[in-house]
C-alpha positions in Angstrom: 4.1 -42.7 -25.1 0.9 -42.3 -27.3 1.5 -41.3 -30.9 1.2 -37.6 -31.6 -0.8 -38.5 -34.8 -4.3 -39.8 -35.4 -5.6 -41.9 -38.4 -8.2 -40.4 -40.6 -9.8 -41.8 -43.7 -9.4 -40.1 -47.0 -11.2 -42.2 -49.6 -9.3 -45.4 -49.8 -6.3 -44.0 -48.2 -5.5 -43.8 -44.5 -3.4 -40.8 -43.6 -2.0 -39.5 -40.4 -2.2 -35.9 -39.1 -1.2 -34.2 -35.9 -4.2 -31.8 -35.6 -5.7 -33.2 -32.4 -2.5 -33.0 -30.4 -1.6 -29.7 -32.1 -5.0 -28.3 -31.1 -4.4 -29.3 -27.5 -0.9 -27.8 -27.6 -2.2 -24.6 -29.1 -4.8 -24.4 -26.3 -2.2 -24.9 -23.7 0.0 -22.3 -25.3 -2.9 -19.8 -25.4 -3.7 -20.5 -21.8 -0.1 -20.0 -20.9 0.0 -16.7 -22.7 -3.3 -15.6 -21.1 -1.9 -16.4 -17.6 1.3 -14.5 -18.4 -0.7 -11.5 -19.6 -2.9 -11.6 -16.5 0.1 -11.7 -14.2 1.8 -9.0 -16.2 -1.3 -6.8 -15.9 -2.0 -7.1 -12.2 1.0 -8.8 -10.6 2.6 -6.4 -8.1 6.1 -7.3 -9.0 5.5 -7.6 -12.7 7.7 -5.6 -15.1 6.2 -7.1 -18.2 4.4 -3.9 -19.4 6.9 -1.4 -17.9 9.1 -0.5 -15.0 7.1 -0.8 -11.7 7.5 -0.8 -8.0 5.1 -1.9 -5.2 7.2 -1.1 -2.1 10.3 0.8 -1.0 13.6 -0.6 0.1 12.3 -0.9 3.7 15.5 0.3 5.4 13.5 2.8 7.4 10.3 2.2 9.4 8.2 4.3 7.0 5.2 3.8 4.7 3.6 5.8 1.9 0.0 6.7 2.1 -1.4 7.0 -1.5 -4.8 8.1 -2.7 -6.3 7.4 -6.1 -9.1 8.9 -8.2 -9.0 12.5 -6.9 -9.3 15.2 -6.6 -12.9 15.2 -5.3 -15.0 17.7 -3.4 -14.1 16.0 -0.1 -10.3 15.9 -0.8 -10.0 19.2 1.2 -11.2 17.4 4.4 -8.5 14.8 3.9 -5.9 17.5 3.3 -6.9 19.3 6.5 -6.5 16.2 8.6 -3.1 15.3 7.0 -1.9 18.8 7.7 -3.0 18.6 11.3 -0.9 15.4 11.8 2.0 16.7 9.7 1.7 13.8 7.3 2.7 13.9 3.7 1.1 11.6 1.1 0.9 10.9 -2.6 -2.2 11.6 -4.7 -2.7 9.8 -8.1 -5.0 12.2 -9.9 -7.3 11.8 -12.8 -7.2 14.5 -15.5 -10.9 14.9 -15.7 -11.1 15.5 -12.0 -8.3 18.0 -12.1 -10.0 19.8 -14.9 -13.2 19.9 -12.9 -11.6 20.9 -9.5 -8.3 22.6 -10.4 -8.2 24.6 -7.1 -8.3 21.4 -5.1 -5.7 19.8 -7.2 -3.5 22.8 -6.7 -4.0 22.7 -3.0 -2.7 19.1 -2.9 0.5 20.3 -4.4 0.7 23.4 -2.3 0.4 21.3 0.9 3.6 19.4 -0.1 2.1 16.2 -1.2 3.3 14.3 -4.3 1.1 14.1 -7.3 1.0 11.1 -9.7 -0.8 10.5 -13.0 -3.9 8.2 -12.8 -5.0 8.7 -16.5 -7.5 11.1 -17.8 -10.8 9.3 -17.5 -10.0 6.2 -15.3 -10.7 3.5 -17.8 -9.7 -0.2 -17.6 -6.7 -0.4 -19.9 -6.5 -4.2 -20.8 -7.2 -4.7 -24.5 -7.2 -1.0 -25.2 -5.0 0.2 -28.1 -1.6 1.8 -27.6 -3.0 5.0 -28.9 -5.8 5.0 -26.4 -3.3 4.3 -23.5 -1.0 7.0 -24.8 -3.8 9.6 -24.8 -5.1 8.7 -21.3 -1.7 9.3 -19.7 -0.5 12.1 -21.9 -3.7 14.1 -21.5 -3.7 13.6 -17.7 0.0 14.7 -17.6 -0.8 17.8 -19.6 -3.8 18.8 -17.5 -2.1 18.1 -14.1 1.0 20.0 -15.1 -1.0 23.0 -16.3 -3.4 23.2 -13.4 -0.9 22.5 -10.5 2.4 23.6 -11.8 3.8 20.1 -11.0 4.8 17.6 -13.6 4.2 14.0 -12.3 7.1 11.6 -12.1 5.0 8.6 -11.3 1.8 6.9 -12.5 -0.7 4.3 -11.4 -3.0 2.5 -13.8 -6.7 2.4 -12.8 -7.5 -0.7 -10.9 -3.8 -1.6 -11.1 -4.5 -3.0 -14.6 -1.5 -2.4 -16.9 -1.3 -3.3 -20.6 0.7 -3.2 -23.8 1.7 0.4 -24.6 2.4 1.5 -21.1 6.2 1.0 -21.4 6.3 3.4 -24.3 4.2 5.9 -22.5 6.4 5.6 -19.4 9.5 6.2 -21.5 7.9 9.1 -23.3 6.7 10.9 -20.1 9.5 9.7 -17.8 7.0 8.0 -15.4 7.5 5.1 -13.0 4.6 2.9 -12.4 3.6 2.5 -8.7 1.5 -0.4 -7.5 0.9 -1.1 -3.7 1.7 -3.4 -0.9 -1.7 -3.2 0.7 -5.0 -1.8 -0.6 -7.8 -0.7 1.8 -10.9 -1.6 -0.2 -12.2 1.7 1.0 -14.8 2.0 -1.7 -16.5 -1.0 -0.2 -15.6 -1.5 3.5 -16.5 0.6 6.6 -13.7 2.6 8.3 -13.0 0.1 11.1 -12.4 -2.8 8.6 -10.3 -0.6 6.3 -8.0 0.6 9.1 -7.6 -2.9 10.6 -6.7 -4.4 7.3 -4.2 -1.6 6.5 -2.5 -1.5 9.9 -2.3 -5.3 10.1 -0.6 -5.5 6.7 1.8 -2.5 7.2 5.5 -3.1 6.9 8.6 -1.0 6.5 8.7 0.4 2.9 5.1 -0.4 2.4 2.8 1.4 0.0 -0.8 1.8 1.1 -3.5 2.4 -1.5 -6.7 4.3 -0.6 -9.0 6.6 -2.6 -10.0 10.3 -2.2 -12.4 9.9 -5.2 -14.4 7.3 -7.0 -13.2 7.1 -10.6 -14.5 10.4 -12.2 -17.7 10.5 -10.2 -18.9 13.9 -9.1 -19.1 14.6 -5.4 -18.3 11.0 -4.3 -18.8 9.9 -0.7 -15.4 9.3 0.8 -16.3 9.7 4.5 -15.4 6.1 5.3 -11.9 6.6 3.8 -11.4 9.8 5.9 -12.6 8.0 9.0 -10.2 5.2 8.3 -7.3 7.5 7.7 -8.0 9.1 11.1 -7.5 5.6 12.6 -4.6 4.5 10.4 -2.3 7.5 11.0 -2.3 7.3 14.9 -2.1 3.5 14.9 0.9 3.4 12.7 2.5 6.3 14.4 2.2 4.5 17.7 4.0 1.5 16.1 6.9 3.7 15.2 6.1 4.4 11.6 6.6 7.6 9.7 4.9 8.7 6.5 6.7 9.6 3.3 5.8 10.4 -0.3 6.7 7.8 -2.9 9.8 9.7 -4.0 11.1 9.8 -0.4 10.1 6.2 0.3 12.1 4.9 -2.7 15.3 6.5 -1.4 17.9 4.0 -0.1 
């Protein structure tokens, strides 16, 4: 085994120090910590930054449709379709959007859908302070509760990026973090590709992530999402699936 020390000259003396190996070790440790933090932030099953789920028990052939970033001006079109198919879903709402469109946020609740907390302004949370993270979820919780009359019991971090400080916020607000089993990439893909991807990856207890908004953008175009949902619902229904809110999906 190579010696963990190197020789260095110090005047007429030759001394030994472990800096080179220590440097390598420190780098390896830092890399390991970075990898752990990355997994803790985005890993579906990670509990590092707080209690989290990404699927239900799967004892029933059911899935949860979830929608992030709303409400938006086109959320009503989505609500109309879900009502026509007697489908309940879960909407993770941003506080800024709820403040801008309180009547639509209220309609989501009135239609029997579950509402979750998706922060106030839809920021990326990694490397933000605990105080910043606390404000984002606490302010969204306050606005959603005031405008809809419903106090969220679940949250989802924007982009699925969790960070230090979320555990304390979850404890403070009594919120469970919800990730997803499959995401539809509906901000990027056309409807046919979205629906094919979602349906082919569906499984009992699965959580499907789609979007009825685009962060806190005004009047976003979610037509491809709505077209995809019009394909996903009948396709999964034909395969024997039912649709549940997150709270119902998590029941044993």
